[in-house]
C-alpha positions in Angstrom: 16.5 -33.4 -22.8 15.7 -29.7 -22.6 18.3 -27.4 -20.9 15.6 -26.4 -18.4 14.8 -29.9 -17.5 16.3 -30.9 -14.1 19.1 -33.4 -14.6 18.9 -36.7 -12.6 20.9 -36.3 -9.3 23.3 -38.9 -8.1 23.1 -40.3 -4.6 26.3 -38.5 -3.7 24.9 -35.2 -5.0 21.7 -35.6 -3.1 23.6 -36.4 0.1 25.9 -33.3 -0.5 22.8 -31.1 -0.9 21.2 -32.6 2.2 24.3 -32.0 4.3 24.7 -28.5 3.0 21.1 -27.7 4.0 21.7 -29.2 7.5 24.9 -27.2 7.9 23.2 -24.0 6.8 20.7 -24.5 9.7 23.3 -25.6 12.3 26.3 -23.4 11.7 27.7 -21.0 12.8 24.9 -21.1 15.4 21.7 -23.1 15.4 18.7 -21.8 13.7 18.0 -18.8 11.4 16.8 -16.2 13.9 18.0 -14.2 16.9 16.7 -11.2 18.9 18.5 -7.9 19.0 17.9 -4.9 21.1 16.9 -1.7 19.2 17.8 0.7 22.1 21.2 1.2 23.9 21.8 -0.7 27.1 25.2 0.6 28.1 24.7 2.2 31.6 22.3 2.7 34.5 20.5 5.5 32.8 19.6 3.2 29.9 18.5 0.5 32.3 16.2 2.9 34.2 14.5 3.9 31.0 14.2 0.5 29.5 12.9 -1.2 32.6 12.0 0.1 36.0 11.0 2.9 36.6 10.9 4.4 33.1 9.0 1.6 31.5 6.0 2.4 33.6 5.5 5.6 31.6 5.0 3.7 28.4 2.6 1.2 30.2 0.5 4.1 31.5 0.2 5.7 28.0 -0.9 2.4 26.4 -3.4 1.9 29.2 -4.9 5.3 28.5 -4.9 4.8 24.7 -4.3 1.2 23.4 -3.5 2.6 19.9 -0.2 4.0 21.3 1.1 0.4 21.7 2.5 0.8 18.1 4.3 4.0 19.2 5.9 2.6 22.4 6.4 -1.1 21.5 7.4 -3.3 18.5 3.8 -4.5 18.1 3.0 -2.4 15.1 5.8 -4.2 13.1 5.5 -7.6 14.7 3.8 -10.6 13.0 3.3 -14.1 14.4 3.7 -17.1 12.1 1.5 -19.7 13.7 1.2 -23.4 12.9 0.4 -26.8 14.4 2.5 -28.6 11.8 -0.3 -30.7 10.3 0.4 -29.8 6.7 4.0 -28.7 6.3 5.1 -28.1 2.7 5.2 -31.5 1.0 6.0 -33.3 4.2 2.5 -33.6 5.6 1.6 -33.9 9.3 5.1 -33.9 10.8 4.1 -32.2 14.1 4.6 -28.8 15.5 8.2 -29.3 16.6 9.5 -30.6 13.3 7.8 -27.7 11.6 9.9 -25.1 13.4 12.7 -24.8 10.7 10.0 -23.9 8.2 8.4 -21.3 10.4 11.8 -19.8 11.2 12.4 -19.6 7.5 9.1 -17.8 7.0 10.1 -15.3 9.7 13.5 -14.7 7.9 11.6 -13.9 4.6 9.4 -11.4 6.4 12.5 -9.6 7.6 14.5 -9.9 4.4 11.8 -8.8 2.0 9.7 -6.3 4.0 11.7 -5.5 7.2 8.9 -7.0 9.4 9.9 -8.5 12.7 8.4 -12.0 13.2 8.1 -14.6 15.9 7.4 -18.2 14.9 4.9 -20.0 17.2 4.5 -23.7 16.9 1.5 -25.0 18.9 0.9 -28.6 19.8 -2.9 -28.5 19.3 -4.8 -30.5 16.7 -8.3 -29.3 17.6 -9.1 -26.4 15.3 -11.4 -24.6 17.7 -8.9 -24.8 20.6 -6.1 -23.8 18.2 -8.1 -20.7 17.3 -8.7 -19.9 20.9 -4.9 -19.9 21.5 -4.3 -17.7 18.5 -6.9 -15.2 19.5 -5.3 -14.9 22.9 -2.1 -13.7 21.2 -3.7 -10.5 20.0 -2.1 -8.1 22.6 1.4 -9.2 21.4 1.2 -8.9 17.7 0.1 -6.5 14.9 -0.9 -9.4 12.6 -1.2 -13.1 12.4 0.1 -15.4 9.6 -1.4 -18.8 9.8 0.8 -21.4 8.2 0.7 -25.1 7.3 -2.5 -26.1 9.0 -4.4 -29.0 7.2 -7.7 -28.6 5.5 -10.5 -28.3 6.4 -9.2 -27.3 9.9 -7.5 -24.2 8.4 -10.8 -22.8 7.3 -12.3 -23.2 10.7 -9.2 -21.6 12.5 -9.1 -18.7 10.1 -12.9 -18.0 10.3 -12.9 -17.9 14.1 -9.8 -15.7 14.3 -11.0 -13.2 11.7 -14.3 -12.9 13.4 -12.9 -12.4 16.9 -9.6 -10.5 16.3 -9.1 -6.8 15.5 -5.9 -7.3 13.7 -5.2 -8.9 10.2 -5.3 -12.7 10.1 -4.0 -14.2 6.8 -3.7 -17.9 6.0 -0.8 -17.7 3.5 -1.2 -21.3 2.2 -4.7 -20.2 1.0 -4.6 -16.5 0.1 -0.9 -16.0 -0.6 -1.0 -18.8 -3.2 -4.2 -17.5 -4.6 -2.9 -13.9 -5.0 0.2 -15.0 -6.9 -1.9 -17.4 -9.0 -4.3 -14.5 -9.7 -1.4 -12.3 -10.8 0.1 -15.0 -13.1 -3.4 -15.8 -14.5 -4.0 -12.2 -15.2 -0.9 -11.9 -17.3 -1.3 -15.3 -18.9 -4.7 -14.2 -20.2 -3.2 -11.0 -21.4 -0.6 -12.9 -23.4 -3.2 -15.3 -24.9 -5.8 -12.6 -25.6 -8.4 -14.4 -23.5 -10.7 -13.0 -20.7 -11.6 -14.4 -17.3 -15.3 -14.4 -17.9 -14.9 -16.6 -21.0 -12.5 -19.3 -19.9 -13.1 -22.9 -18.8 -10.9 -24.0 -15.8 -10.3 -27.5 -14.7 -8.6 -27.9 -11.3 -7.1 -30.7 -9.3 -6.8 -30.5 -5.5 -9.5 -29.5 -3.2 -7.3 -28.4 -0.3 -6.9 -25.0 1.2 -4.7 -23.6 -1.5 -6.8 -25.0 -4.4 -10.1 -23.7 -3.0 -8.6 -20.3 -2.3 -7.2 -20.1 -5.8 -10.5 -20.9 -7.4 -12.3 -18.3 -5.2 -9.7 -15.7 -6.2 -10.3 -16.5 -9.9 -14.0 -16.0 -9.3 -13.3 -12.6 -7.8 -11.3 -11.8 -10.9 -14.2 -12.6 -13.2 -14.3 -16.4 -13.9 -17.9 -17.8 -13.9 -18.5 -20.5 -11.3 -20.3 -22.7 -14.0 -17.0 -22.7 -15.9 -15.0 -24.3 -13.1 -14.6 -28.1 -12.9 -12.9 -29.3 -9.7 -11.4 -32.8 -9.4 -9.6 -34.5 -6.6 -8.3 -38.0 -5.8 -12.0 -39.3 -6.0 -12.5 -37.7 -9.4 -14.9 -34.9 -10.3 -16.6 -33.0 -7.4 -20.3 -33.4 -8.3 -23.6 -32.8 -6.5 -24.5 -35.7 -4.2 -20.9 -37.0 -3.9 -20.2 -38.3 -0.4 -16.6 -39.5 -0.5 -14.0 -37.0 0.8 -16.3 -34.0 0.6 -16.1 -30.7 2.5 -18.5 -27.7 2.3 -15.7 -25.8 0.5 -15.5 -28.4 -2.3 -19.3 -28.7 -2.5 -19.5 -25.1 -3.7 -17.8 -26.1 -6.9 -19.9 -29.2 -7.6 -20.6 -29.8 -11.3 -23.3 -32.2 -12.5 -24.7 -35.2 -10.7 -22.7 -38.1 -12.0 -19.1 -39.3 -11.4 -16.4 -38.3 -13.9 -12.6 -38.3 -14.2 -10.1 -35.6 -14.9 -9.8 -37.0 -18.5 -13.5 -36.7 -18.9 -13.7 -33.0 -18.2 -10.4 -31.6 -19.4 -11.6 -31.3 -23.0 -11.9 -27.7 -24.2 -10.4 -26.3 -21.0 -8.5 -23.0 -21.4 -6.7 -23.4 -18.1 -5.5 -26.2 -15.8 -4.9 -25.4 -12.2 -3.1 -28.1 -10.3 -2.4 -28.2 -6.6 -2.4 -31.9 -6.1 0.4 -34.3 -6.9 3.0 -35.4 -9.5 1.9 -36.9 -12.8 -1.8 -36.2 -12.4 -2.1 -34.4 -15.8 -1.1 -36.5 -18.8 0.1 -35.2 -22.2 -2.9 -36.7 -23.9 -5.1 -34.7 -21.6 -3.2 -31.5 -22.5 -3.9 -32.3 -26.2 -7.6 -32.1 -25.5 -7.4 -28.5 -24.2 -7.8 -25.4 -26.3 -5.2 -23.6 -28.3 -2.5 -21.9 -26.2 -3.6 -23.6 -23.0 -2.7 -22.2 -19.7 -1.2 -24.9 -17.4 -0.4 -24.1 -13.8 1.1 -27.3 -12.4 1.9 -26.2 -8.9 2.5 -29.4 -6.9 5.8 -29.4 -5.1 8.4 -30.6 -5.4 7.2 -32.4 -8.6 4.5 -30.8 -10.7 1.4 -32.5 -12.1 3.2 -32.4 -15.5 6.6 -31.1 -16.5 7.0 -28.3 -19.1 8.9 -30.5 -21.5 6.0 -33.0 -21.5 3.5 -30.2 -22.2 5.6 -28.8 -25.0 5.6 -32.1 -26.9 1.8 -31.9 -27.4 1.2 -28.1 -27.0 4.2 -26.0 -28.0 2.1 -22.8 -27.5 1.1 -23.6 -23.9 1.9 -21.2 -21.1 3.3 -22.9 -18.1 3.7 -22.1 -14.4 5.0 -24.4 -11.6 6.1 -24.1 -8.0 9.7 -24.8 -8.9 12.5 -22.2 -9.2 14.2 -24.2 -12.0 11.3 -23.6 -14.4 9.9 -20.3 -15.7 7.0 -18.7 -13.9 7.5 -20.0 -10.4 4.4 -19.3 -8.3 6.1 -18.3 -5.0 4.2 -16.9 -2.1 7.2 -14.6 -1.2 6.0 -12.4 -4.0 3.0 -11.6 -1.8 2.9 -12.2 1.9 5.7 -9.9 3.1 4.3 -6.9 1.2 0.6 -7.5 1.9 1.5 -7.5 5.6 3.7 -4.5 5.1 0.9 -2.5 3.7 -1.6 -3.7 6.3 0.6 -2.9 9.2 1.5 0.5 8.0 -2.1 1.7 7.7 -3.1 -0.1 11.0 -5.6 -2.3 9.1 -8.1 -4.4 11.1 -8.2 -7.1 8.5 -6.9 -8.2 5.1 -10.0 -8.0 2.9 -10.8 -9.0 -0.7 -10.0 -5.5 -2.0 -6.5 -5.6 -0.5 -5.8 -9.0 -1.9 -6.9 -7.9 -5.4 -4.8 -4.8 -5.0 -1.9 -7.1 -4.4 -2.8 -9.2 -7.5 -2.9 -6.1 -9.7 0.4 -4.7 -8.3 2.3 -8.0 -8.9 0.9 -8.4 -12.4 1.6 -4.8 -13.4 5.2 -5.1 -12.1 5.9 -8.1 -14.4 4.7 -6.1 -17.4 7.1 -3.2 -16.5 10.8 -3.2 -17.5 12.7 -5.6 -15.4 14.8 -3.9 -12.7 18.6 -4.0 -12.9 18.7 -5.5 -9.4 16.5 -8.4 -10.4 18.5 -8.9 -13.6 21.7 -9.1 -11.5 20.1 -11.6 -9.1 19.0 -13.8 -12.0 21.8 -13.5 -14.5 21.3 -15.5 -17.7 17.5 -15.6 -17.4 15.3 -13.7 -19.9 13.2 -11.4 -17.8 11.0 -9.9 -20.5 7.2 -10.0 -20.1 5.7 -12.8 -22.1 4.9 -16.6 -21.9 8.0 -17.3 -19.8 7.9 -14.3 -17.6 4.3 -13.8 -16.2 5.2 -12.7 -12.7 8.2 -10.8 -11.2 11.1 -12.5 -9.4 11.2 -12.4 -5.6 14.4 -10.4 -5.6 12.9 -7.5 -7.6 13.2 -4.7 -5.1 10.3 -2.8 -6.6 7.9 -5.3 -5.1 7.8 -3.5 -1.7 6.8 -0.1 -3.1 4.4 -1.4 -5.7 2.6 -4.1 -3.8 2.5 -2.6 -0.3 1.3 0.7 -1.5 -1.5 -1.0 -3.5 -2.5 -2.9 -0.4 -2.5 0.3 1.7 -4.6 2.1 -0.9 -7.2 -0.6 -0.9 -7.3 -0.7 2.9 -7.9 3.0 3.1 -10.5 2.9 0.3 -12.5 0.1 2.0 -12.4 1.6 5.5 -10.4 -1.0 7.3 -7.4 1.3 7.9 -6.9 3.2 11.1 -4.3 5.5 9.5 -4.5 7.7 6.4 -1.3 7.8 4.4 -0.1 10.1 1.7 0.3 7.2 -0.9 2.9 9.0 -3.0 5.1 9.8 0.0 4.5 6.3 1.4 5.7 4.6 -1.8 8.7 6.9 -1.8 9.5 5.8 1.8 9.1 2.1 0.9 11.4 2.5 -2.1 13.9 4.4 0.1 13.9 1.4 2.5 14.9 -0.9 -0.4 17.0 1.4 -2.5 19.3 2.9 0.1 20.1 5.9 -2.0 16.5 6.8 -2.8 15.7 9.2 0.0 19.1 10.9 0.0 19.0 11.3 -3.8 15.6 12.9 -3.8 16.8 16.6 -3.7 19.2 15.8 -6.6 16.5 14.1 -8.7 14.1 17.0 -7.9 16.7 19.6 -9.0 17.5 17.5 -12.1 13.8 17.3 -13.0 13.7 21.1 -13.5 16.1 20.8 -16.4 16.4 18.8 -19.6 20.0 17.7 -19.8 21.7 15.5 -22.4 23.9 12.9 -20.7 26.4 11.0 -22.9 27.5 7.6 -21.8 31.0 6.6 -23.1 30.4 2.9 -22.6 27.0 2.8 -24.3 27.1 -0.9 -25.1 27.3 -1.9 -21.4 24.1 -3.5 -20.1 24.2 -1.4 -16.9 24.3 1.7 -19.0 21.4 0.4 -21.1 19.3 -0.3 -18.0 20.2 3.1 -16.6 19.1 4.7 -19.9 15.8 2.9 -19.7 15.3 4.2 -16.2 16.3 7.7 -17.2 13.6 7.7 -20.0 11.0 6.4 -17.5 11.8 8.4 -14.4 13.6 11.6 -15.4 13.6 14.5 -18.0 17.1 13.7 -19.1 18.1 12.4 -22.5 20.7 9.6 -22.7 23.2 9.6 -25.6 25.0 6.3 -26.1 28.4 5.8 -27.7 28.5 2.4 -29.2 27.7 0.2 -32.2 23.9 0.3 -32.9 23.6 -3.4 -33.7 25.3 -4.4 -30.5 23.2 -2.0 -28.5 20.0 -3.4 -30.1 21.1 -7.0 -29.4 21.9 -6.4 -25.8 18.7 -4.4 -25.2 16.7 -7.4 -26.5 18.6 -9.8 -24.4 18.0 -7.7 -21.3 14.3 -7.3 -22.0 14.5 -3.6 -22.3 11.8 -1.7 -24.0 13.7 1.2 -25.7 13.2 1.8 -29.4 16.8 2.0 -30.6 15.7 4.2 -33.4 14.6 6.9 -30.9 18.0 7.0 -29.2 20.9 9.3 -30.1 23.7 6.8 -30.7 27.2 7.8 -31.8 28.7 4.9 -33.7 32.5 5.1 -33.5 32.8 2.9 -36.6 30.6 4.9 -38.8 29.0 8.2 -37.8 28.3 11.3 -40.0 29.8 13.5 -37.2 33.2 11.7 -37.3 35.0 14.4 -39.4 33.7 17.2 -37.1 34.8 15.3 -34.0 38.3 14.5 -35.1 38.9 18.0 -36.3 37.6 19.4 -33.0 39.9 17.0 -31.1 42.9 17.9 -33.2 42.2 21.6 -32.7 42.4 21.1 -29.0 45.4 18.8 -29.0 47.4 20.0 -32.0 50.2 21.6 -29.8 50.2 18.6 -27.5 51.7 16.2 -29.9 48.5 15.0 -31.5 48.7 14.8 -35.3 45.6 14.6 -37.6 46.1 10.8 -38.0 46.2 10.3 -34.2 43.1 12.5 -33.8 41.3 10.3 -36.4 42.4 7.1 -34.6 41.3 8.5 -31.2 37.8 9.4 -32.5 37.4 5.9 -33.9 38.5 4.0 -30.7 38.4 6.2 -27.6 34.8 6.6 -26.4 35.7 8.8 -23.5 37.5 11.2 -25.8 34.5 11.2 -28.1 32.1 12.0 -25.2 34.3 14.8 -24.0 34.4 16.3 -27.5 30.6 16.1 -27.6 30.4 18.1 -24.3 33.1 20.5 -25.6 31.0 21.1 -28.8 27.8 21.6 -26.8 26.1 18.5 -28.2 25.9 17.0 -24.7 25.7 18.6 -21.3 27.6 16.0 -19.3 29.7 12.9 -19.9 29.6 9.7 -17.7 32.4 7.2 -18.3 34.4 4.6 -16.3 32.4 1.4 -16.3 35.5 0.0 -17.9 39.1 1.0 -17.5 41.2 2.9 -15.0 40.0 6.1 -13.4 43.0 8.3 -14.2 43.2 7.1 -17.8 39.7 8.6 -18.3 40.6 11.7 -16.2 43.6 12.4 -18.5 41.3 12.7 -21.6 38.6 14.6 -19.7 41.1 17.2 -18.4 42.8 17.6 -21.8 39.5 18.2 -23.6 37.4 19.9 -21.0 39.9 21.3 -18.5 41.7 24.6 -18.6 45.0 24.3 -16.7 45.1 26.6 -13.7 41.4 27.6 -14.1 38.3 26.5 -12.3 37.6 23.6 -14.6 40.5 21.5 -13.6 39.4 18.6 -11.5 39.4 19.4 -7.8 39.2 15.8 -6.8 36.8 12.9 -6.7 34.0 12.8 -4.0 32.4 9.5 -2.9 29.2 9.6 -1.0 28.9 6.5 1.2 25.4 5.7 2.4 25.7 3.8 5.7 23.2 2.5 8.2 23.6 5.5 10.5 23.6 8.1 7.7 25.7 9.5 4.8 29.5 10.1 4.8 31.4 11.9 2.1 35.0 11.1 1.3 37.5 12.9 -0.9 39.8 12.8 -2.8 39.3 9.1 -3.5 40.8 9.0 -7.0 42.3 12.0 -8.7 45.6 13.0 -6.9 47.8 10.6 -5.1 49.6 13.3 -3.1 47.6 16.5 -3.5 49.2 19.8 -2.8 47.8 22.1 -0.1 46.0 24.1 -2.8 44.4 20.9 -4.2 43.4 19.7 -0.7 41.7 23.0 0.0 40.0 22.9 -3.4 38.7 19.4 -2.6 37.2 20.6 0.7 35.5 23.6 -0.8 34.2 21.5 -3.7 33.0 18.8 -1.4 31.1 21.3 0.8 29.4 22.7 -2.3 28.3 19.2 -3.5 27.1 18.1 0.0 24.5 20.9 -0.1 23.1 19.4 -3.3 21.9 16.5 -1.1 20.1 18.8 1.3 22.8 18.4 4.0 24.9 20.9 5.9 28.6 20.1 5.4 30.9 19.4 8.4 34.4 18.9 7.0 37.1 17.0 8.9 40.7 16.9 7.5 42.0 13.5 8.3 45.6 12.4 8.7 47.8 10.2 11.0 48.6 13.3 13.1 46.1 15.1 15.3 46.1 18.8 15.7 49.8 19.2 15.0 51.2 16.4 17.2 53.2 14.8 14.4 55.4 16.4 11.7 55.4 14.7 8.3 54.3 15.0 4.7 50.6 14.4 4.9 50.0 16.3 8.1 52.1 19.2 6.8 50.2 19.5 3.6 46.8 19.3 5.4 47.8 22.0 7.9 48.9 24.2 5.0 45.6 23.5 3.3 43.7 24.5 6.4 45.7 27.8 6.6 44.6 28.5 3.0 41.0 28.0 3.9 41.4 30.1 7.0 42.3 33.0 4.7 39.1 32.6 2.7 35.5 33.4 3.6 33.9 29.9 3.4 30.4 29.1 4.5 30.9 25.7 6.0 32.3 24.2 9.3 35.7 22.5 9.1 38.3 21.2 11.6 41.6 19.3 11.5 43.9 17.7 11.1 42.8 14.6 13.0 42.3 10.8 13.0 39.1 9.4 11.5 37.8 8.3 14.9 38.1 11.8 16.2 36.3 13.2 13.2 33.4 10.8 13.8 33.3 10.9 17.6 32.7 14.4 19.0 33.3 13.3 22.6 36.8 12.0 21.7 37.5 15.1 19.7 36.5 17.3 22.6 39.0 15.6 24.9 41.7 16.1 22.3 40.9 19.7 21.4 38.4 21.3 23.8 36.3 24.1 22.3 37.1 23.3 18.7 35.2 24.9 15.9 33.1 21.9 14.9 30.2 20.4 16.8 29.0 16.9 16.3 30.3 14.2 14.0 31.8 15.1 10.6 30.0 14.1 7.5 32.8 14.9 5.1 36.3 13.4 5.4 39.1 15.0 3.4 42.4 13.1 3.1 45.8 14.2 2.1 46.5 11.0 0.1 44.2 9.2 -2.4 45.3 5.8 -1.0 43.9 6.6 2.4 40.7 8.0 1.0 40.2 5.1 -1.4 41.0 2.6 1.3 38.4 4.0 3.7 35.8 4.1 0.9 36.4 0.4 0.0 36.3 -0.8 3.6 33.0 1.0 4.2 31.6 -0.5 1.0 32.8 -4.1 1.5 32.6 -4.5 5.3 30.0 -1.9 6.5 27.5 -2.4 3.7 28.0 1.1 2.4 26.3 2.1 -0.8 28.4 4.4 -3.0 27.0 7.3 -5.0 29.9 8.5 -7.1 32.6 9.2 -7.5 31.5 12.8 -8.2 34.2 14.6 -10.2 34.5 18.0 -8.7 35.7 21.2 -10.3 34.6 20.3 -13.9 31.4 22.3 -13.9 29.4 19.1 -13.7 30.4 18.4 -17.3 32.0 15.0 -16.7 32.0 12.2 -14.1 34.1 9.1 -14.0 32.5 6.1 -12.2 34.2 2.9 -11.3 33.8 -0.6 -12.9 31.9 -1.9 -9.8 29.0 0.5 -10.3 25.5 -0.8 -10.7 22.7 0.3 -13.1 21.1 2.1 -10.1 24.4 3.8 -9.4 24.6 5.0 -13.0 21.0 6.4 -12.7 22.1 8.2 -9.5 25.1 9.6 -11.3 22.9 10.7 -14.2 20.8 12.7 -11.8 24.0 14.3 -10.4 25.1 15.1 -13.9 21.6 16.3 -14.8 21.7 19.3 -12.5 23.4 22.4 -13.9 26.2 23.8 -11.8 24.0 27.0 -11.2 21.8 24.9 -8.8 24.5 24.3 -6.3 27.0 27.0 -6.4 
């Protein structure tokens, strides 16, 4: 049995899985959705604005100009998922009430993947025309409609009526969502096999909504109608057939005589199954062309399993609807993002061009290098474009920017958009909504783009470093230098699906490098009077990658060092200061600055790592350095010195040292606002601070917190990261002229890319 073949489940296991699913829906509170207010409701003033009399002003504006409904209400970001429960997943006609868990789940996916608010609406109406009437009446409430799990042919009728009568996008996901993802997978499958849409023969099973929509999409992509053979439970759809026929099936009629799937499968390039388990037999696959494309999409059990296909056609390319096989055709790759793009341009409909834009965006993303975030979500899977990776994974965060912007572009080009967007800025905004650091890091990346800097990574064999290096080569002007064994680097790049030519990289091999003699002699020259003998210097340059990187920066062979993905911060700092620091001069570390990106904005914290109990001089230097770095992010620093005491009310070590540091800064001409010492809540709450110290010298909340003890700074940093969902950029090593930075072992590939941008800006750019 193949490793990817699902193992038979025991009855006890099935019951455990069933109970876990029920508990997920029931606990800690029933259901998967709740409604939350987006505006404060804390006092009478809020009430008067939210409801009477203030709400009347918004009503009047909308009455004057209906388009302003998106400005004053949630309508512009609100989708309805509507069903009557007549064709729910593989469960069939279970009724509207029983379908509610599925619709709630769809709403959760909208929110999770595209930040679209959604109401699920289950309607007890089986007549398609009456159902359409109800849906049309919902137009004032919603910005778009997602029809879901309505049986064929009723779904065609409902969608047609709604699209004709409504001025907002109406999208039947079972049809078009499936068709878009199939179109993307087919596009890439043909690329892998070297075939073309206009040349292939397709045999399909299943004449329902999804099957018909998929065939129509393939026609739009170039397949010839005469090359499509449609079968269902009655066999081939042919002209004159009367049993179980619909107008939609009739459009794909072939010939005038009955035939079976086995009769027509010969010579087929592609099988498209949206029917039921076991429909396609291995002997039928053997009749298909070389390298057949088989999309067996019935759920939960496909028309044929991949292992059965491989027995007769080892070169076949497979896709299914299951997550435990490669190439899962999952509508979540499409529907959140096509709605995101449609809503953001105020589209009146989702037309063919927008759907094809979605197809092209999804297909192109699969051919690009896999994101580090997707790799982390699918550890152990080979995410490299090819026969087993035709379409991206749902948790690839780049889907939002790529697909939604493709949809928006098509909407504007075809005249169905009511808003014109700057597509480059729009994509950047979408990326920023997914990558929390993107918008804040833009000034840093822009400054780094003006220079060509060489960044050496001490842990060059780490997969996160390799992914960051790939991104640097694709997105920046910086040059990564990797310290590590070339064969190990090559193996890990291949395993991660990275597309870097190892021969094009500057790799320093500690085991065998022509620069070895130069490096150990340089290191010995620096450390000779610090107890380091030539033998020790040789050993260090064979084993200590941080020291090697620091020597490279010292020699001018690299502009900045990034290390710390392994090991303890101060161990790395010791070697960096010995090689790159000058005791008592400006290039001795002034502390570590962590940028925490929170829901309500950025917060900088120092010193999180370098000095356990910094002196007043070191505290003052951290504050000055932090203010300088904050401006790199386009922000104006407001520095709060934090301690247990507040404005001199307690005597003690930390408070005394901070007060002494403030006196040192008072004696200098600094260009930033600062205040202290105070508790963290006073630093972040200006009203509380005003009560404690009226007419202080800082207005508003602080955005920089300086602590007198690394334990306190590090503790706050970790709490914000683990409990408040804070995303860290850093630590940024201050005072070293941007020549070295020490990250922490928890850093991600995206975090390393951000740090490379920080390191990629020469110190002249920020003071």
